FIFILO-840761 format. One record per residue: residue number from 1; residue in one letter; x, y negated, z of N, C-alpha, C, O in turn. Coordinates in steps of 0.05 Angstrom, whole numbers, always signed. Layout:
R resi resn  neast nnorth    nup caeast canorth   caup  ceast cnorth    cup  oeast onorth    oup
R  NUM    a      X      Y      Z      X       Y      Z      X      Y      Z      X      Y      Z
...
This chain:
R resi resn  neast nnorth    nup caeast canorth   caup  ceast cnorth    cup  oeast onorth    oup
R    1    x    +17    +25     +0     -1      +1     +0    +17    -26     +0    +10    -47    -12
R    2    x    +40    -24    +13    +58     -48    +14    +67    -54    -15    +66    -78    -23
R    3    x    +75    -34    -29    +84     -40    -57    +60    -48    -75    +64    -65    -93
R    4    x    +36    -37    -71    +12     -46    -85     +7    -75    -82     +2    -89   -101
R    5    x     +9    -85    -56     +2    -111    -51    +24   -133    -61    +18   -157    -65
R    6    x    +48   -122    -63    +69    -139    -75    +66   -142   -106    +75   -162   -118
R    7    x    +52   -123   -118    +48    -125   -148    +22   -133   -157    +20   -141   -180
R    8    x     +0   -130   -140    -26    -135   -148    -33   -163   -140    -26   -172   -118
R    9    x    -48   -177   -158    -57    -205   -152    -34   -222   -137    -38   -232   -115
R   10    x    -12   -224   -151    +11    -235   -139     +7   -264   -127    +19   -271   -107
R   11    x    -10   -279   -139    -14    -306   -128    -30   -305   -103    -23   -320    -84
R   12    x    -51   -289   -100    -65    -285    -76    -48   -272    -54    -49   -281    -31
R   13    x    -32   -252    -62    -16    -239    -42     +5   -257    -30    +10   -257     -6
R   14    x    +17   -273    -47    +38    -293    -39    +25   -314    -20    +37   -322     +0
R   15    x     +0   -324    -28    -13    -343    -11    -19   -331    +16    -14   -343    +37
R   16    x    -31   -307    +16    -38    -294    +44    -12   -291    +59    -13   -296    +83
R   17    x    +11   -283    +47    +35    -279    +61    +46   -305    +72    +54   -306    +96
R   18    x    +47   -325    +55    +60    -349    +62    +45   -367    +81    +56   -381    +97
R   19    x    +17   -367    +77     +0    -386    +93    -15   -373   +115    -28   -387   +130
R   20    x    -15   -346   +116    -30    -333   +138    -13   -314   +155    -10   -317   +179
R   21    x     -1   -294   +140    +13    -273   +154    +38   -285   +168    +42   -280   +192
R   22    x    +54   -300   +154    +79    -311   +168    +73   -330   +189    +85   -329   +210
R   23    x    +54   -350   +185    +47    -368   +206    +36   -354   +230    +41   -363   +253
R   24    x    +21   -331   +227    +12    -316   +250    +33   -303   +266    +29   -296   +289
R   25    x    +57   -300   +254    +80    -288   +267    +92   -265   +250   +113   -254   +256
R   26    x    +77   -258   +229    +87    -236   +212    +93   -211   +226    +77   -201   +242
R   27    x   +117   -200   +222   +124    -175   +236   +145   -181   +258   +159   -163   +267
R   28    x   +146   -205   +267   +163    -213   +291   +147   -207   +314   +129   -222   +321
R   29    x   +154   -186   +328   +141    -180   +353   +134   -151   +354   +146   -135   +339
R   30    x   +115   -143   +371   +110    -114   +376    +96   -102   +353    +87   -117   +335
R   31    x    +93    -78   +352    +78     -63   +331    +49    -72   +330    +39    -78   +308
R   32    x    +36    -74   +353     +9     -83   +356     +5   -111   +345    -15   -117   +333
R   33    x    +25   -128   +351    +24    -156   +344    +25   -157   +312    +10   -173   +299
R   34    x    +42   -142   +300    +43    -139   +272    +17   -129   +260     +7   -140   +241
R   35    x     +6   -108   +273    -19     -96   +262    -41   -117   +264    -58   -119   +246
R   36    x    -41   -132   +285    -61    -154   +287    -61   -173   +267    -82   -181   +256
R   37    x    -35   -182   +260    -30    -202   +240    -38   -191   +212    -49   -206   +195
R   38    x    -33   -166   +206    -42    -155   +180    -72   -153   +179    -83   -160   +158
R   39    x    -85   -145   +199   -114    -143   +198   -127   -171   +194   -145   -174   +178
R   40    x   -117   -190   +210   -127    -218   +207   -124   -228   +180   -142   -240   +168
R   41    x   -101   -223   +168    -94    -231   +141   -112   -219   +122   -123   -233   +105
R   42    x   -116   -194   +123   -132    -178   +103   -161   -187   +107   -176   -190    +87
R   43    x   -171   -190   +131   -198    -198   +134   -205   -226   +123   -226   -231   +112
R   44    x   -185   -244   +127   -188    -270   +114   -186   -268    +83   -199   -283    +69
R   45    x   -170   -250    +75   -167    -246    +45   -193   -236    +34   -200   -243    +12
R   46    x   -208   -219    +49   -234    -209    +42   -255   -233    +41   -271   -235    +23
R   47    x   -253   -250    +62   -270    -274    +62   -264   -293    +38   -282   -306    +28
R   48    x   -239   -294    +31   -232    -311     +8   -247   -302    -17   -252   -319    -34
R   49    x   -253   -276    -21   -266    -266    -44   -296   -273    -41   -309   -275    -62
R   50    x   -307   -276    -19   -336    -283    -16   -347   -280    +13   -337   -263    +27
R   51    x   -366   -295    +20   -375    -294    +49   -397   -273    +50   -421   -279    +51
R   52    x   -388   -248    +50   -408    -225    +50   -395   -204    +66   -371   -202    +67
R   53    x   -410   -187    +79   -401    -164    +95   -385   -145    +78   -365   -133    +87
R   54    x   -393   -142    +53   -378    -124    +34   -349   -133    +30   -331   -117    +28
R   55    x   -344   -160    +30   -317    -169    +26   -301   -165    +51   -277   -159    +50
R   56    x   -314   -170    +74   -301    -167   +100   -294   -137   +103   -273   -131   +113
R   57    x   -312   -119    +95   -307     -90    +97   -283    -84    +79   -265    -69    +87
R   58    x   -283    -95    +54   -260     -92    +37   -234   -100    +50   -214    -85    +49
R   59    x   -232   -125    +63   -208    -132    +76   -202   -114    +99   -179   -109   +105
R   60    x   -222   -105   +114   -217     -86   +137   -205    -61   +128   -187    -50   +141
R   61    x   -215    -49   +105   -204     -23    +95   -174    -28    +87   -157    -12    +94
R   62    x   -169    -50    +72   -142     -54    +62   -124    -61    +86   -101    -52    +87
R   63    x   -134    -76   +105   -118     -81   +129   -111    -55   +145    -88    -51   +152
R   64    x   -132    -38   +148   -126     -14   +164   -106     +4   +147    -89    +17   +159
R   65    x   -109     +5   +122    -91     +21   +105    -62     +9   +107    -44    +25   +110
R   66    x    -58    -17   +107    -32     -27   +112    -21    -22   +139     +3    -17   +143
R   67    x    -40    -25   +160    -30     -18   +187    -22    +10   +191     -2    +16   +203
R   68    x    -38    +29   +180    -34     +58   +181     -7    +64   +168    +10    +78   +178
R   69    x     -3    +52   +143    +23     +57   +129    +47    +45   +146    +68    +58   +147
R   70    x    +44    +23   +157    +66     +12   +173    +72    +28   +197    +95    +31   +204
R   71    x    +51    +40   +210    +55     +57   +233    +69    +82   +225    +86    +92   +240
R   72    x    +62    +94   +202    +74    +120   +193   +103   +116   +185   +120   +132   +192
R   73    x   +109    +94   +170   +135     +89   +160   +152    +73   +177   +177    +71   +172
R   74    x   +142    +61   +198   +157     +44   +216   +164    +17   +203   +182     +2   +212
R   75    x   +149    +10   +182   +153     -16   +169   +175    -16   +149   +180    -37   +136
R   76    x   +189     +6   +144   +211      +7   +126   +199     +9    +98   +178    +21    +93
R   77    x   +213     -2    +79   +205      +1    +51   +217    +29    +42   +240    +35    +47
R   78    x   +201    +44    +30   +210     +71    +23   +224    +69     -4   +214    +56    -22
R   79    x   +246    +82     -5   +262     +86    -28   +249   +106    -48   +230   +120    -40
R   80    x   +259   +108    -72   +248    +127    -89   +262   +153    -88   +269   +166   -108
R   81    x   +268   +162    -62   +281    +187    -58   +263   +210    -58   +272   +233    -57
R   82    x   +236   +205    -58   +216    +226    -60   +218   +241    -86   +225   +229   -106
R   83    x   +211   +267    -85   +209    +282   -110   +187   +270   -127   +169   +256   -117
R   84    x   +189   +275   -152   +169    +262   -171   +142   +269   -165   +124   +252   -169
R   85    x   +136   +293   -156   +108    +300   -149    +97   +287   -125    +72   +284   -123
R   86    x   +114   +279   -107   +104    +263    -83    +99   +235    -91    +79   +223    -83
R   87    x   +117   +224   -108   +113    +197   -119    +86   +195   -135    +71   +176   -132
R   88    x    +82   +216   -151    +57    +217   -168    +33   +218   -150    +13   +204   -154
R   89    x    +35   +235   -129    +11    +238   -111     +5   +211    -96    -18   +203    -93
R   90    x    +26   +198    -88    +23    +171    -76    +11   +150    -95     -5   +133    -86
R   91    x    +18   +152   -121     +6    +133   -140    -24   +140   -144    -41   +122   -145
R   92    x    -29   +166   -148    -57    +174   -152    -74   +167   -128    -96   +156   -130
R   93    x    -63   +173   -103    -78    +166    -79    -83   +136    -76   -105   +127    -67
R   94    x    -63   +120    -82    -66     +90    -81    -88    +82   -101   -106    +66    -94
R   95    x    -86    +92   -126   -105     +85   -147   -134    +90   -138   -151    +73   -140
R   96    x   -138   +116   -128   -165    +122   -120   -176   +106    -95   -199   +100    -93
R   97    x   -157   +100    -76   -167     +84    -53   -175    +57    -63   -195    +46    -54
R   98    x   -158    +45    -80   -165     +19    -90   -191    +19   -105   -208     +2   -101
R   99    x   -194    +38   -123   -220     +39   -138   -244    +43   -119   -265    +30   -123
R  100    x   -240    +60    -99   -264     +62    -79   -269    +37    -65   -293    +31    -61
R  101    x   -250    +21    -57   -255      -3    -44   -267    -25    -64   -280    -44    -55
R  102    x   -262    -21    -89   -275     -40   -109   -306    -35   -109   -320    -53   -119
R  103    x   -315    -13   -100   -345      -9    -98   -356    -31    -80   -378    -40    -84
R  104    x   -340    -40    -60   -350     -60    -43   -352    -87    -57   -367   -104    -49
R  105    x   -336    -92    -78   -339    -116    -94   -365   -115   -112   -378   -135   -116
R  106    x   -372    -91   -121   -394     -88   -137   -420    -89   -121   -440    -99   -132
R  107    x   -421    -80    -98   -444     -77    -80   -453   -105    -71   -437   -122    -64
R  108    x   -479   -109    -71   -490    -135    -61   -496   -133    -29   -500   -154    -17
R  109    x   -495   -109    -18   -498    -106    +10   -484    -81    +19   -476    -64     +3
R  110    x   -480    -78    +46   -467     -55    +56   -483    -30    +53   -473     -8    +51
R  111    x   -510    -34    +52   -528     -11    +48   -523     +0    +19   -520    +25    +15
R  112    x   -522    -18     -1   -516     -10    -28   -490     +4    -31   -487    +24    -45
R  113    x   -470     -7    -16   -443      +5    -18   -443    +33     -8   -431    +50    -20
R  114    x   -458    +38    +16   -460     +66    +26   -475    +84     +7   -468   +107     +4
R  115    x   -496    +73     -7   -511     +89    -26   -493    +97    -50   -494   +119    -59
R  116    x   -476    +78    -60   -458     +84    -81   -437   +104    -74   -430   +122    -89
R  117    x   -427   +101    -49   -407    +121    -40   -419   +148    -38   -406   +168    -44
R  118    x   -444   +150    -28   -458    +175    -24   -462   +189    -52   -459   +213    -55
R  119    x   -469   +172    -71   -474    +184    -98   -450   +194   -112   -453   +209   -131
R  120    x   -426   +186   -104   -402    +195   -117   -399   +226   -118   -389   +237   -138
R  121    x   -408   +238    -97   -405    +267    -94   -429   +283   -104   -430   +307    -99
R  122    x   -446   +271   -116   -472    +283   -126   -472   +285   -156   -458   +270   -170
R  123    x   -489   +304   -166   -495    +306   -196   -471   +308   -213   -466   +290   -229
R  124    x   -455   +329   -210   -431    +333   -226   -438   +347   -253   -423   +364   -262
R  125    x   -459   +340   -265   -467    +352   -290   -449   +344   -312   -443   +320   -315
R  126    x   -440   +362   -328   -421    +356   -351   -437   +350   -373   -454   +366   -382
R  127    x   -433   +325   -384   -448    +314   -408   -431   +310   -431   -407   +309   -429
R  128    x   -443   +308   -455   -425    +301   -477   -410   +275   -474   -387   +273   -483
R  129    x   -421   +254   -462   -406    +230   -455   -383   +235   -439   -363   +223   -445
R  130    x   -384   +253   -418   -362    +259   -401   -340   +273   -417   -317   +267   -414
R  131    x   -349   +292   -436   -329    +305   -451   -314   +285   -470   -290   +287   -474
R  132    x   -329   +268   -483   -318    +248   -501   -299   +230   -486   -277   +224   -495
R  133    x   -308   +220   -461   -292    +201   -446   -266   +214   -436   -244   +202   -437
R  134    x   -268   +239   -426   -243    +253   -418   -225   +259   -440   -201   +258   -437
R  135    x   -235   +266   -465   -218    +270   -487   -205   +245   -496   -181   +245   -503
R  136    x   -220   +223   -498   -208    +198   -505   -187   +188   -485   -166   +177   -493
R  137    x   -193   +192   -460   -173    +184   -439   -147   +201   -442   -125   +191   -440
R  138    x   -151   +228   -448   -126    +244   -452   -112   +236   -476    -87   +235   -477
R  139    x   -126   +230   -497   -113    +223   -522    -98   +198   -521    -76   +195   -531
R  140    x   -111   +177   -509   -100    +150   -510    -83   +144   -485    -60   +135   -487
R  141    x    -95   +148   -463    -80    +141   -437    -58   +161   -430    -38   +154   -418
R  142    x    -63   +185   -437    -43    +206   -429    -14   +200   -438     +4   +200   -422
R  143    x    -10   +194   -464    +17    +188   -473    +28   +163   -460    +52   +160   -456
R  144    x    +10   +144   -454    +20    +119   -441    +29   +125   -412    +48   +114   -402
R  145    x    +14   +142   -398    +20    +150   -371    +48   +165   -371    +65   +160   -353
R  146    x    +52   +182   -389    +76    +197   -393   +100   +178   -397   +122   +181   -385
R  147    x    +94   +157   -414   +115    +137   -420   +121   +121   -395   +144   +116   -389
R  148    x   +100   +114   -380   +105     +99   -355   +121   +115   -336   +139   +103   -323
R  149    x   +116   +142   -334   +133    +158   -317   +161   +159   -325   +180   +159   -309
R  150    x   +165   +159   -352   +193    +160   -363   +207   +133   -356   +230   +133   -347
R  151    x   +192   +111   -359   +205     +84   -353   +211    +84   -323   +233    +76   -316
R  152    x   +194    +93   -306   +199     +94   -277   +224   +109   -270   +240   +100   -255
R  153    x   +226   +132   -283   +250    +149   -278   +275   +137   -287   +296   +139   -275
R  154    x   +274   +122   -310   +298    +109   -320   +305    +85   -303   +328    +77   -302
R  155    x   +285    +74   -291   +290     +51   -273   +294    +25   -289   +304     +5   -278
R  156    x   +286    +24   -315   +290      +0   -330   +263     -8   -340   +249     +8   -353
R  157    x   +255    -32   -334   +229     -43   -342   +226    -46   -372   +205    -41   -384
R  158    x   +249    -53   -386   +248     -56   -415   +259    -33   -431   +270    -37   -452
R  159    x   +255     -9   -420   +265     +16   -432   +253    +20   -460   +266    +31   -478
R  160    x   +229    +10   -465   +216     +14   -490   +233     -2   -514   +235     +7   -536
R  161    x   +244    -24   -506   +259     -40   -528   +286    -25   -535   +298    -30   -556
R  162    x   +294     -7   -518   +319      +7   -524   +315    +34   -536   +334    +49   -539
R  163    x   +290    +42   -542   +285     +70   -552   +286    +68   -583   +285    +47   -595
R  164    x   +287    +93   -593   +287     +96   -622   +259    +86   -633   +239    +84   -618
R  165    x   +259    +79   -659   +235     +66   -670   +210    +83   -669   +188    +73   -666
R  166    x   +213   +109   -671   +190    +128   -674   +174   +129   -648   +150   +124   -648
R  167    x   +188   +134   -624   +172    +135   -598   +160   +106   -593   +138   +104   -584
R  168    x   +175    +87   -600   +164     +58   -596   +140    +54   -612   +120    +43   -602
R  169    x   +141    +64   -638   +117     +60   -656    +93    +76   -645    +70    +67   -646
R  170    x    +98   +100   -634    +74    +115   -623    +63   +102   -599    +39   +103   -595
R  171    x    +78    +89   -582    +69     +75   -558    +53    +51   -568    +31    +46   -557
R  172    x    +62    +37   -588    +47     +13   -599    +21    +23   -612     +0    +11   -609
R  173    x    +22    +45   -625     -3     +57   -636    -23    +64   -616    -47    +59   -620
R  174    x    -14    +76   -595    -32     +82   -572    -45    +57   -561    -70    +56   -557
R  175    x    -29    +37   -557    -39     +12   -546    -59     -1   -566    -79    -11   -558
R  176    x    -54     +0   -591    -71     -12   -612    -98     +4   -612   -119     -8   -615
R  177    x    -97    +31   -609   -121     +47   -609   -138    +42   -584   -162    +40   -586
R  178    x   -125    +38   -562   -139     +32   -538   -153     +5   -540   -175     +2   -530
R  179    x   -139    -15   -552   -152     -40   -557   -176    -38   -576   -198    -50   -571
R  180    x   -173    -24   -597   -195     -20   -615   -220     -5   -603   -243    -12   -607
R  181    x   -213    +16   -588   -236     +32   -576   -249    +17   -553   -273    +20   -550
R  182    x   -235     +3   -537   -245      -7   -513   -249    -38   -514   -254    -50   -493
R  183    x   -247    -50   -538   -249     -79   -539   -277    -87   -531   -284   -111   -530
């Protein structure tokens, strides 16, 4: 979660850090003091998005997630010493938690948010639309995800510019097809 918040919505993250978290004391102090500062910062970040209980709940979930991560890791930034499959599991877990909390942005009330969460585990009927969507996702996003994993492993953000023209052309083709299909 720490890495997610340094990369996502950078202007808001920087503002929350510079004008709320650090003036509250940041991580200078006890573990519980730091946890309090994280929770206050994320709750106010939720309020920044809107004056609704759903946004406050969103801030509370992200705050609790950051606090839990800090308690588990001791506040240390984790290096990329994890095996690839653990890194992949962390990315997938982060992605799904963030997507689940976005339900709170869509809901107009906490009751509706609970109803949407409850519906996620119901009616797993396989439809032609589901087949088409999964096939399209595998065809278009799959190669890009593999490419992203390759870039991450190489540790170079601009690795695409240094590759042979054929793989680079295939990546550009995938991006073009995604734009055409999902425009």
